[in-house]
C-alpha positions in Angstrom: -159.1 -136.8 111.6 -161.6 -139.6 111.7 -162.3 -141.8 108.6 -165.7 -143.1 107.8 -166.9 -145.8 105.3 -169.0 -145.0 102.3 -170.1 -148.0 100.2 -170.4 -147.1 96.5 -171.1 -149.0 93.3 -168.2 -147.2 91.6 -165.4 -145.1 93.0 -166.0 -141.4 92.6 -163.6 -139.3 90.4 -163.0 -136.9 93.3 -162.5 -138.3 96.7 -163.6 -136.5 99.8 -161.3 -136.1 102.8 -161.6 -138.7 105.6 -163.8 -141.1 103.6 -162.9 -144.6 102.6 -165.0 -145.5 99.5 -165.7 -149.2 99.1 -167.0 -151.0 96.0 -167.8 -154.5 97.0 -168.8 -155.4 93.4 -165.3 -154.5 92.1 -163.5 -155.4 95.3 -161.7 -152.1 95.6 -161.5 -149.3 98.1 -160.0 -145.8 97.8 -159.1 -142.9 100.1 -157.0 -139.9 100.2 -153.6 -140.3 101.9 -153.7 -139.7 105.6 -150.8 -137.3 105.5 -152.8 -134.7 103.7 -150.8 -134.7 100.4 -154.0 -135.5 98.4 -152.7 -138.7 96.8 -155.4 -141.2 96.0 -154.7 -144.6 97.6 -156.3 -147.6 96.0 -156.7 -150.9 97.8 -157.5 -154.2 96.3 -159.9 -156.1 98.6 -159.6 -159.8 99.0 -155.9 -159.5 98.1 -154.4 -158.6 101.4 -156.5 -155.6 102.5 -159.8 -155.8 104.4 -162.0 -152.9 105.2 -164.4 -153.2 108.1 -167.3 -150.9 108.9 -167.4 -150.5 112.6 -170.5 -148.4 113.2 -169.7 -146.1 110.3 -166.0 -145.9 111.3 -163.4 -147.7 109.3 -160.9 -150.4 110.2 -158.4 -151.4 107.5 -155.9 -154.1 107.8 -153.1 -154.7 107.2 -151.3 -151.3 107.2 -151.4 -149.0 104.2 -148.1 -148.2 102.5 -148.2 -145.3 100.1 -145.1 -146.2 98.2 -146.1 -144.6 94.9 -146.2 -141.1 96.2 -143.5 -138.7 97.4 -144.8 -138.7 101.0 -144.2 -142.5 101.3 -146.7 -142.6 104.2 -147.3 -145.8 106.1 -150.3 -146.1 108.5 -153.1 -148.1 109.8 -156.7 -147.0 110.2 -158.4 -148.4 113.4 -161.8 -147.3 114.4 -161.6 -144.4 112.0 -158.3 -143.1 113.5 -155.0 -143.0 111.8 -152.1 -144.8 113.5 -148.8 -144.0 112.0 -146.3 -146.8 111.3 -142.6 -146.9 110.8 -141.2 -145.8 107.4 -139.9 -148.6 105.3 -136.6 -148.8 103.5 -136.5 -149.1 99.7 -135.5 -152.8 100.1 -138.5 -153.5 102.3 -140.9 -151.7 99.9 -139.4 -153.7 96.9 -139.8 -157.0 98.7 -143.4 -156.3 99.7 -144.3 -155.3 96.2 -142.7 -158.5 94.8 -144.8 -160.6 97.3 -147.9 -158.7 96.3 -147.2 -159.2 92.6 -146.6 -162.9 93.2 -150.0 -163.2 95.0 -151.7 -161.5 92.0 -150.1 -163.9 89.5 -151.0 -166.9 91.6 -154.5 -165.7 92.0 -154.9 -165.1 88.3 -153.8 -168.7 87.6 -156.2 -170.3 90.0 -159.4 -168.1 89.7 -161.9 -168.1 86.9 -162.9 -164.8 85.1 -166.0 -163.1 86.5 -168.1 -164.1 83.5 -167.4 -167.8 83.9 -168.3 -167.5 87.6 -171.5 -165.8 86.7 -172.4 -168.4 84.0 -171.8 -171.2 86.6 -174.0 -169.4 89.1 -176.8 -168.9 86.6 -176.6 -172.5 85.6 -176.8 -173.5 89.3 -179.9 -171.4 89.8 -181.7 -173.0 86.9 -180.8 -176.5 88.1 -182.3 -175.6 91.5 -185.6 -174.6 89.9 -186.1 -178.0 88.1 
């Protein structure tokens, strides 16, 4: 099984096998779980996960933990190939999820909404044209 990258504007309703869909505009990626259970795995980009396109093959870091599905898969994808990782305990999963939530809350406090960033960018473009 080899995963490839497909850049999209919006994530499709139905995901194909072995494809990592990446929406740079919305900073998300999605794929089907590597175990074959069919569970959709969503990744927030810029918040821990990074997806690289290596000649059409995908690299994702850090590892992907599918903690919200019965399979509880844990894996990396490197050069399109799945590398299985150790299973995590409930305590490890809980701790990792708390850290992620904390990062989200901190990021929400420090970043501006997209519409304010857009307005600032538009204003800067008009200032450059004067």
